[in-house]
C-alpha positions in Angstrom: 83.6 100.2 57.5 83.4 103.7 56.3 80.4 104.8 54.0 81.3 106.4 50.7 80.7 110.0 50.8 81.2 112.9 48.2 82.1 116.4 49.0 81.8 119.3 46.4 84.1 122.1 47.0 83.7 125.5 45.4 86.7 127.5 45.2 90.2 126.3 44.6 92.1 128.8 46.8 94.0 127.9 50.0 90.9 126.7 51.9 89.4 124.6 48.9 92.9 123.0 48.2 93.8 122.0 51.7 90.2 120.7 52.3 90.4 118.7 49.1 93.8 117.3 50.3 92.6 116.3 53.7 89.4 114.7 52.4 91.1 112.8 49.7 93.5 111.4 52.3 90.5 110.2 54.2 89.0 108.4 51.1 86.3 110.8 50.2 85.2 111.5 46.6 86.0 115.2 46.1 84.8 117.4 43.3 86.7 120.8 43.2 85.1 123.7 41.2 86.7 126.9 40.4 86.1 129.8 38.0 89.7 129.8 37.0 91.5 127.4 34.6 94.0 126.3 37.2 94.1 125.3 40.8 95.4 128.1 43.3 95.4 131.1 41.1 95.1 133.6 43.9 97.7 131.8 46.1 100.3 131.8 43.2 99.5 135.5 42.6 100.4 136.3 46.2 103.7 134.5 45.7 104.9 137.1 43.3 106.6 138.9 46.2 107.5 135.7 48.1 104.9 133.3 49.4 104.5 133.9 53.1 102.3 131.0 54.0 102.4 131.1 57.8 104.1 132.5 60.9 106.2 130.5 63.4 104.8 132.1 66.5 103.1 129.9 69.1 99.3 129.5 68.7 98.3 131.8 71.6 100.7 134.7 70.4 99.8 134.1 66.8 96.0 134.4 67.8 96.4 138.0 68.9 96.9 139.1 65.3 93.2 138.1 64.4 91.8 141.3 65.8 88.3 140.5 67.4 88.3 137.0 66.4 91.4 136.2 68.4 89.7 133.7 70.8 88.2 131.7 67.9 91.5 131.6 66.2 93.4 130.5 69.3 91.3 127.3 69.2 91.7 126.9 65.6 95.6 127.4 65.8 95.8 124.7 68.5 94.1 122.5 66.0 96.3 123.3 63.2 99.5 125.2 64.2 102.5 126.5 62.3 104.3 123.2 63.4 101.7 121.1 61.8 101.9 123.2 58.5 105.8 122.7 58.4 105.2 119.0 58.9 102.8 119.0 56.0 105.2 120.9 53.8 108.0 118.4 54.6 105.8 115.5 53.8 105.3 117.0 50.4 109.0 117.8 49.9 108.2 121.5 49.8 111.1 123.5 51.1 110.5 126.4 53.5 112.4 129.0 55.5 111.8 131.3 58.3 112.3 135.0 57.6 112.0 138.2 59.6 109.2 138.6 62.2 108.9 134.7 62.2 107.4 134.6 58.8 107.3 131.2 57.0 108.1 131.4 53.4 107.9 128.7 50.7 111.4 128.6 49.2 110.1 128.0 45.7 106.4 128.8 45.0 106.5 126.5 41.9 106.8 123.6 44.5 103.1 124.1 45.3 102.4 122.4 42.0 103.3 119.2 43.8 100.1 119.6 46.0 98.0 119.8 42.6 99.8 116.7 41.5 99.2 115.0 44.6 95.4 115.8 44.4 95.3 114.5 40.8 96.9 111.1 42.0 93.7 110.4 43.9 91.3 108.3 41.8 88.3 110.0 43.6 89.5 113.4 42.9 88.1 115.5 40.0 88.9 119.2 39.3 86.2 121.2 37.2 88.1 124.3 35.9 86.0 127.3 34.7 83.1 126.4 36.8 81.6 129.4 38.7 79.1 128.9 41.5 76.1 131.1 40.8 73.3 129.9 43.1 72.8 127.7 46.2 69.7 125.9 47.4 68.5 124.7 50.9 68.0 121.4 49.2 71.6 121.0 48.5 71.3 121.7 44.7 73.8 124.2 43.7 74.1 125.9 40.3 77.4 126.4 38.3 78.1 128.2 35.2 80.7 127.2 32.5 81.1 128.8 29.2 77.7 130.5 29.4 76.0 127.1 30.3 74.3 126.6 33.6 73.9 123.2 35.4 72.7 122.0 38.7 74.8 119.9 41.0 73.3 117.7 43.6 75.3 114.5 43.6 77.1 115.3 46.9 76.8 114.8 50.6 78.7 117.8 51.8 79.6 121.2 50.4 82.4 123.5 51.2 82.2 127.0 49.7 85.4 129.0 49.7 85.0 131.7 47.2 87.2 134.4 48.7 86.3 137.9 49.8 86.3 141.0 47.7 90.0 141.7 47.0 92.0 140.5 43.9 88.7 140.6 41.9 90.8 139.6 38.7 91.3 136.1 40.3 87.6 135.5 41.0 87.5 136.9 44.6 85.0 139.5 43.7 82.3 139.1 46.2 79.7 138.1 43.6 78.4 135.3 45.8 77.0 137.8 48.3 73.7 138.2 46.4 72.8 134.5 46.3 73.6 134.1 50.0 71.4 137.1 50.9 68.6 135.5 49.0 68.8 132.7 51.4 68.5 135.3 54.2 72.1 134.6 55.3 73.4 137.9 56.9 76.6 139.4 55.1 78.7 142.0 56.9 79.9 144.7 54.5 83.3 144.2 53.1 86.0 146.6 54.1 89.7 146.7 53.0 92.5 145.4 55.3 96.3 145.4 54.6 95.9 148.4 52.3 97.3 151.9 51.6 95.6 155.1 52.9 95.0 158.5 51.2 96.5 161.6 52.7 96.1 165.3 51.7 99.6 165.8 50.4 100.7 169.3 49.3 101.4 169.8 45.6 105.1 170.2 46.4 105.3 166.8 47.9 103.2 165.2 45.1 105.7 166.6 42.5 108.7 165.4 44.4 107.3 162.0 45.5 109.0 159.0 43.7 107.5 156.1 45.8 109.9 156.9 48.6 110.6 154.3 51.2 111.0 155.1 54.8 112.8 152.7 57.0 114.2 152.6 60.5 111.0 154.3 61.7 108.3 153.6 64.4 104.6 154.1 63.7 102.0 154.6 66.4 98.2 154.8 66.5 96.0 154.1 69.5 98.7 152.2 71.3 99.5 150.1 68.3 103.0 150.0 67.1 104.8 149.0 63.9 108.5 149.4 63.1 108.2 148.2 59.5 108.9 150.2 56.6 106.3 152.4 54.6 106.2 154.0 51.2 105.4 157.6 50.4 103.2 157.5 47.1 101.4 160.5 45.3 98.2 159.2 46.9 99.1 158.7 50.4 101.1 155.9 52.4 101.3 152.3 52.0 103.7 149.4 52.7 104.2 146.7 55.4 104.1 149.3 58.4 100.8 150.7 57.1 99.4 147.3 56.4 100.3 146.2 60.0 98.2 149.1 61.4 95.5 149.0 58.7 92.8 147.7 60.9 93.3 150.3 63.5 93.7 153.1 60.9 90.6 152.1 59.2 88.5 151.8 62.4 89.8 155.2 63.6 88.7 156.8 60.2 85.2 155.2 60.6 84.9 156.8 64.0 86.5 160.2 63.4 86.6 160.7 59.7 90.4 160.7 59.9 93.2 158.9 61.6 96.4 160.6 63.1 99.3 158.4 62.5 102.3 159.2 64.6 105.8 158.5 63.0 109.1 158.5 64.9 111.7 159.3 62.3 114.6 158.5 64.6 113.4 155.8 67.0 117.0 155.1 68.2 117.7 158.7 69.4 116.2 160.5 72.3 114.4 163.9 72.1 116.9 165.6 74.1 119.7 164.5 72.0 118.0 165.6 68.9 117.2 169.0 70.3 120.9 169.5 71.4 122.2 168.7 67.8 119.6 171.0 66.2 121.1 173.9 68.3 124.4 173.4 66.6 123.0 174.1 63.1 124.6 177.2 61.5 122.6 179.8 59.7 124.7 179.2 56.5 123.9 175.3 56.2 120.6 174.3 54.7 118.2 172.3 56.9 118.1 169.4 54.5 121.9 169.0 54.4 122.2 169.3 58.3 119.6 166.8 59.0 121.2 164.4 56.4 124.7 164.8 57.8 124.0 165.1 61.5 120.9 163.1 62.1 121.0 160.6 58.9 117.6 162.0 57.8 117.3 161.0 54.1 115.3 162.4 51.4 112.2 160.5 52.1 112.2 161.3 55.7 112.8 164.9 55.0 109.9 165.1 52.4 107.6 163.8 55.2 109.0 166.0 57.8 108.5 169.2 55.7 104.9 168.0 55.1 104.2 167.6 58.7 105.8 170.9 59.6 103.5 172.9 57.5 100.5 171.5 59.5 102.1 171.9 62.9 104.4 174.9 62.8 104.0 175.6 66.6 105.7 172.3 67.5 109.4 172.2 67.8 111.4 170.6 65.1 112.8 168.0 67.5 109.3 167.0 68.6 108.4 166.7 65.1 111.1 164.3 64.3 110.0 162.1 67.2 106.3 162.3 66.8 105.5 163.5 63.2 101.6 163.5 62.8 100.2 162.5 59.5 96.5 162.6 58.8 95.1 159.5 57.0 91.8 160.2 55.4 90.4 157.0 53.8 91.7 153.4 52.7 92.6 152.8 49.2 90.0 151.0 47.1 88.9 147.6 48.2 90.1 146.1 44.9 93.6 147.1 45.7 93.6 145.6 49.2 95.6 142.4 50.1 92.6 141.2 52.1 89.3 142.4 53.5 87.1 142.1 56.6 83.4 141.4 56.2 81.5 138.5 54.7 79.4 135.8 56.3 78.5 136.6 59.7 79.7 134.3 62.3 76.3 134.0 63.7 75.2 132.3 60.6 77.5 129.3 61.1 78.1 126.8 64.0 81.5 126.1 65.5 82.5 124.1 62.6 81.5 126.7 60.1 78.6 124.9 58.8 75.7 127.2 57.7 72.9 127.0 60.2 70.3 127.4 57.5 71.8 124.9 55.0 72.8 121.6 56.7 76.0 119.9 55.5 77.1 123.1 53.8 80.3 124.7 55.2 81.8 128.2 54.5 85.6 128.8 54.7 88.3 131.2 54.1 88.0 135.0 53.5 84.1 134.4 52.9 83.7 134.6 56.6 83.9 138.0 58.6 87.5 137.8 60.0 90.5 139.9 59.4 94.3 139.6 60.0 97.3 141.7 59.2 100.0 140.4 56.7 102.8 138.2 58.2 101.5 134.7 57.2 98.3 135.0 59.3 95.8 135.3 56.4 96.9 132.1 54.7 97.2 130.1 57.8 94.0 131.3 59.1 92.3 129.8 55.9 94.1 126.5 56.3 93.1 126.3 60.0 89.4 126.9 59.1 89.8 124.2 56.5 91.0 121.7 59.0 88.2 122.4 61.5 85.6 121.8 58.6 87.2 118.5 57.4 87.3 117.2 60.9 83.5 118.1 61.4 82.8 116.2 58.1 84.7 113.2 59.0 83.2 113.1 62.6 79.7 113.3 61.0 80.6 110.4 58.7 81.7 108.2 61.5 78.2 108.6 63.0 76.9 106.7 60.0 79.5 104.1 60.0 78.3 100.5 60.4 
């Protein structure tokens, strides 16, 4: 016979929702608190460009996308893999498809409402909208604020705190929880942007001509890391999937050397010698832009960037510039614009189940923890895998008290 237990979950994002679902299925009483009026506001915001919920790669391969936490996430992904997620979606009649780069997309993000409906069908589940966590106590007494009124919550056996990092502040992920965690002497690693754009020192000429130009069929390199995804030239700098994929490496290089040199191959399917031979055939009467467009298929966006690179490296041949154009990235865009962040609760502050060492039976999940991953379904799946580990730990603890 299982003992009745109550879990308070603070934050109705991916980690909070999945935790609530798993625990409700195990018969727990679950109280879910969020500062927003609805469940899953940040998740639904991410679905505006198509909800990439996971990645279809094998756990060991997928783990390599979690930077210096790869070893930890390999274990988590064995516990909750993309195959497990697909099974969960099928059980809830949520259609999905596998796109480019093995990305798993929800076919219709509105179908996620079925998860909220399923939660509401459990008699022991309660959702408390517009309730913001403002303080935590070592005695398991937490404070929430709703409509300017504060109240203490203590009628629970376990707590899961999943309030997000510091990106997308309009959804509530503003990092405001940092102050009351630090009051409990819990070490917080400074937040840094991930999956973001980067400032460059464009010439005035490029800024005037820039119209958010897309660069496709390119290859990006930095410190041995490669991306073949498209990027966008903006008036401030560079952004887009290719930049996001290399954002961790770019940011770390800037932290080390005050700048990062991004190498761009504008024609990855052509060899240097072939390009050099074609350039020799250019007549003096033909403009460079026309020649490159007609003979090498270098479009306006690539030509804009090429001319920008040439002004900084006039001693390098045009063919070499086309194959290895060097662009200086100076700083990441503001953290508020980033898709995700690194930083948060130091992993040394939690045990292997993400339970705070200083507050027993209180778990921390999602982007509140200090980990990072590039886009491609890795972020959301990481949050779900952490939730699975937390819920298994709670259930294992309850069984210790089963009579």
